[in-house]
C-alpha positions as CSV (number, residue, x, y, z in Angstrom):
1,X,13.0,43.6,-15.6
2,X,10.9,40.6,-16.4
3,X,7.8,42.8,-16.1
4,X,9.5,45.2,-18.5
5,X,9.9,42.4,-21.1
6,X,6.2,41.6,-20.7
7,X,5.2,45.2,-21.2
8,X,7.4,45.7,-24.2
9,X,6.1,42.4,-25.7
10,X,2.6,43.8,-25.3
11,X,3.6,46.9,-27.3
12,X,4.8,44.8,-30.1
13,X,1.8,42.4,-30.0
14,X,-0.7,45.3,-30.1
15,X,0.6,45.7,-33.7
16,X,-2.4,43.7,-35.0
17,X,-5.5,45.7,-35.6
18,X,-7.0,44.7,-39.0
19,X,-9.8,42.9,-40.7
20,X,-9.3,39.3,-41.6
21,X,-10.8,36.0,-42.8
22,X,-9.4,32.5,-42.9
23,X,-6.9,31.8,-45.5
24,X,-8.2,30.3,-48.7
25,X,-6.8,27.1,-50.1
26,X,-4.6,26.8,-53.1
27,X,-2.3,29.5,-54.7
28,X,-3.5,33.1,-54.4
29,X,-4.6,35.2,-57.4
30,X,-2.0,37.3,-59.1
31,X,-1.4,40.5,-57.1
32,X,0.9,43.5,-57.9
33,X,3.3,45.1,-55.5
34,X,1.2,48.4,-55.5
35,X,-1.9,46.4,-54.8
36,X,-0.3,44.7,-51.8
37,X,1.1,48.0,-50.4
38,X,-2.3,49.6,-51.0
39,X,-3.9,46.9,-48.9
40,X,-1.6,47.8,-46.0
41,X,-2.4,51.5,-46.5
42,X,-6.2,50.8,-46.5
43,X,-6.0,48.8,-43.2
44,X,-4.5,51.8,-41.3
45,X,-7.1,53.5,-39.1
46,X,-7.1,57.1,-37.9
47,X,-8.0,56.4,-34.3
48,X,-8.6,58.8,-31.3
49,X,-8.9,56.4,-28.3
50,X,-8.2,52.8,-27.5
51,X,-9.1,50.8,-24.4
52,X,-9.0,47.1,-23.6
53,X,-8.5,44.2,-21.1
54,X,-6.4,41.1,-21.9
55,X,-4.9,38.1,-20.2
56,X,-1.2,37.5,-20.9
57,X,1.5,34.8,-20.6
58,X,5.2,35.1,-21.1
59,X,7.3,32.0,-21.3
60,X,11.1,32.2,-21.2
61,X,14.0,29.9,-20.1
62,X,14.1,31.7,-16.8
63,X,10.4,31.7,-15.8
64,X,6.8,31.8,-16.8
65,X,4.8,34.9,-16.1
66,X,1.0,35.2,-16.4
67,X,-1.3,38.0,-15.5
68,X,-3.7,40.5,-17.0
69,X,-3.4,43.9,-18.6
70,X,-5.6,46.9,-18.8
71,X,-4.5,49.2,-21.7
72,X,-5.7,52.8,-22.4
73,X,-4.4,55.2,-25.0
74,X,-5.2,58.7,-26.2
75,X,-3.9,59.7,-29.6
76,X,-1.0,62.1,-29.7
77,X,-0.9,62.2,-25.9
78,X,-0.3,59.1,-23.7
79,X,-0.3,55.3,-23.3
80,X,-1.3,53.7,-20.0
81,X,-0.8,50.0,-19.1
82,X,-1.8,48.4,-15.7
83,X,-0.4,44.9,-15.1
84,X,-2.1,42.6,-12.6
85,X,-1.0,39.3,-11.0
86,X,-3.4,37.2,-9.0
87,X,-5.8,40.1,-9.1
88,X,-3.4,42.5,-7.6
89,X,-1.9,45.4,-9.5
90,X,1.8,44.6,-9.9
91,X,2.9,47.4,-12.2
92,X,1.7,50.6,-13.9
93,X,3.2,52.1,-17.0
94,X,2.8,55.5,-18.6
95,X,4.4,56.5,-21.9
96,X,4.2,60.0,-23.3
97,X,5.9,61.8,-26.1
98,X,9.2,62.1,-24.3
99,X,9.5,59.5,-21.5
100,X,8.2,56.2,-20.1
101,X,7.7,55.5,-16.4
102,X,7.1,52.0,-14.9
103,X,6.0,51.7,-11.2
104,X,6.6,48.2,-9.8
105,X,4.0,48.3,-7.0
106,X,4.9,44.9,-5.4
107,X,8.6,45.8,-5.2
108,X,8.1,49.4,-4.3
109,X,10.4,50.4,-7.2
110,X,10.1,52.6,-10.3
111,X,11.9,52.9,-13.6
112,X,12.1,55.9,-15.9
113,X,13.7,56.4,-19.3
114,X,13.5,58.4,-22.5
115,X,11.2,57.2,-25.4
116,X,14.4,56.5,-27.3
117,X,15.3,53.8,-24.7
118,X,12.3,51.8,-25.9
119,X,13.8,51.7,-29.3
120,X,17.1,50.4,-28.0
121,X,15.3,47.6,-26.1
122,X,13.0,46.7,-29.0
123,X,15.8,47.1,-31.6
124,X,13.7,49.6,-33.6
125,X,13.7,53.4,-33.5
126,X,10.1,54.6,-33.1
127,X,9.1,58.1,-32.1
128,X,6.0,58.5,-30.0
129,X,3.6,58.7,-33.0
130,X,5.1,55.5,-34.4
131,X,4.8,53.8,-31.0
132,X,1.1,54.7,-30.7
133,X,0.4,53.4,-34.2
134,X,2.1,50.1,-33.3
135,X,0.1,49.9,-30.0
136,X,-3.1,50.5,-31.8
137,X,-2.3,48.2,-34.7
138,X,-1.5,50.4,-37.7
139,X,1.4,49.3,-39.7
140,X,4.5,51.3,-40.6
141,X,4.0,51.5,-44.4
142,X,6.8,50.2,-46.6
143,X,8.6,52.1,-49.3
144,X,7.8,50.6,-52.7
145,X,11.4,51.0,-53.9
146,X,12.9,49.0,-51.0
147,X,10.2,46.3,-51.0
148,X,10.3,42.9,-52.6
149,X,7.4,40.4,-53.1
150,X,7.3,36.6,-53.0
151,X,4.6,34.0,-52.8
152,X,4.5,31.4,-50.0
153,X,1.5,29.1,-50.3
154,X,-1.6,31.2,-50.0
155,X,0.4,34.1,-48.6
156,X,2.2,37.0,-50.2
157,X,5.4,37.9,-48.4
158,X,6.1,41.6,-48.7
159,X,9.7,42.2,-47.6
160,X,10.8,45.8,-46.8
161,X,14.0,47.3,-45.4
162,X,14.0,50.4,-43.1
163,X,16.7,51.8,-40.8
164,X,18.5,48.4,-40.8
165,X,15.4,46.5,-39.9
166,X,13.8,43.9,-42.2
167,X,10.0,43.4,-42.0
168,X,8.3,40.5,-43.7
169,X,4.5,41.3,-43.9
170,X,2.4,38.1,-44.4
171,X,-0.6,39.1,-46.5
172,X,-3.5,36.8,-47.3
173,X,-3.4,36.6,-51.1
174,X,-7.1,35.8,-51.3
175,X,-8.5,38.6,-49.2
176,X,-5.5,41.0,-48.9
177,X,-5.5,41.0,-45.1
178,X,-2.4,41.0,-42.9
179,X,-2.0,37.7,-41.1
180,X,1.3,38.3,-39.4
181,X,4.8,39.7,-39.6
182,X,8.5,38.7,-39.1
183,X,10.8,41.5,-37.8
184,X,14.6,40.9,-38.1
185,X,17.0,43.4,-36.5
186,X,20.5,44.5,-37.4
187,X,22.0,41.5,-35.5
188,X,19.9,39.0,-37.4
189,X,17.5,38.3,-34.5
190,X,14.0,37.6,-35.6
191,X,10.6,38.1,-33.8
192,X,7.5,36.5,-35.3
193,X,3.9,37.7,-34.7
194,X,0.7,35.7,-35.4
195,X,-2.9,37.0,-35.2
196,X,-6.1,35.0,-34.5
197,X,-9.7,35.4,-33.5
198,X,-10.7,38.6,-35.3
199,X,-13.8,40.3,-34.0
200,X,-15.7,43.5,-34.9
201,X,-15.6,46.4,-32.4
202,X,-17.3,49.8,-32.2
203,X,-16.9,51.7,-35.4
204,X,-17.0,48.5,-37.5
205,X,-13.3,47.8,-37.2
206,X,-12.1,44.2,-36.9
207,X,-9.3,43.5,-34.4
208,X,-7.4,40.4,-33.5
209,X,-8.3,39.3,-30.0
210,X,-5.7,36.6,-29.8
211,X,-2.0,37.1,-30.6
212,X,1.3,35.4,-30.2
213,X,4.9,36.7,-30.3
214,X,8.0,34.5,-30.5
215,X,11.2,36.5,-30.0
216,X,14.9,36.1,-29.0
217,X,15.4,36.1,-25.2
218,X,19.1,35.5,-25.1
219,X,21.7,34.8,-27.8
220,X,20.7,31.1,-27.7
221,X,17.2,31.0,-26.3
222,X,13.8,32.0,-27.5
223,X,10.8,33.2,-25.5
224,X,7.1,33.5,-26.4
225,X,4.4,36.0,-25.4
226,X,0.6,35.3,-25.6
227,X,-2.0,38.0,-25.5
228,X,-5.8,37.4,-25.5
229,X,-8.3,40.2,-25.1
230,X,-11.5,39.6,-23.1
231,X,-12.7,43.1,-23.8
232,X,-12.1,46.1,-26.1
233,X,-14.4,48.7,-24.8
234,X,-13.4,51.6,-27.0
235,X,-11.7,51.7,-30.3
236,X,-12.9,55.0,-31.8
237,X,-11.9,57.1,-34.8
238,X,-10.8,60.8,-34.7
239,X,-13.4,63.2,-33.2
């Protein structure tokens, strides 16, 4: 189950593919709601393939887990994740449009479930297309009518409500790039995502190679998940 938490944390943290620069100093220039939503729309990328390798660390009140991941994804088809510990493959994951399967190689066990079960665990309700966009890094676009805007230092906070979930997008007011997000579920639990170390990959797209997720682990305790890519070998657009 701890490996499952690590895998699902990865799915959330993959939500970070965008171009970015360091935040400017001082208050941001005046931006309209439509301009901020337009910046989120512009950053979405119509991808075909994604492949990468990353080191990971999950810290919780129970234990610390570190290892490496190899992630591959084909648009509209499948997501594969291989988890290694001490250089040995510990788990392999496959997610398609209907189901997910996790093979725990060290324990000789496997786990299967419907794609809707992932939504129950993550406290969101993605279909397979939504999940792939989150893995790749595209954002679920907010509805202008249910979105509010506030300024916090150099950031614009774009708050939107969807299906009982509240998402606070943190947009750099100087360059209109997404710097992070807070996601609050129906029970008031909040997960916070941060993105660092943006690099250009094939196709000219900039991706965050270093990401951190802080999320509720129990009713009282928090956990954190760190993901750092060493390689993104393919990040291509639609054929």
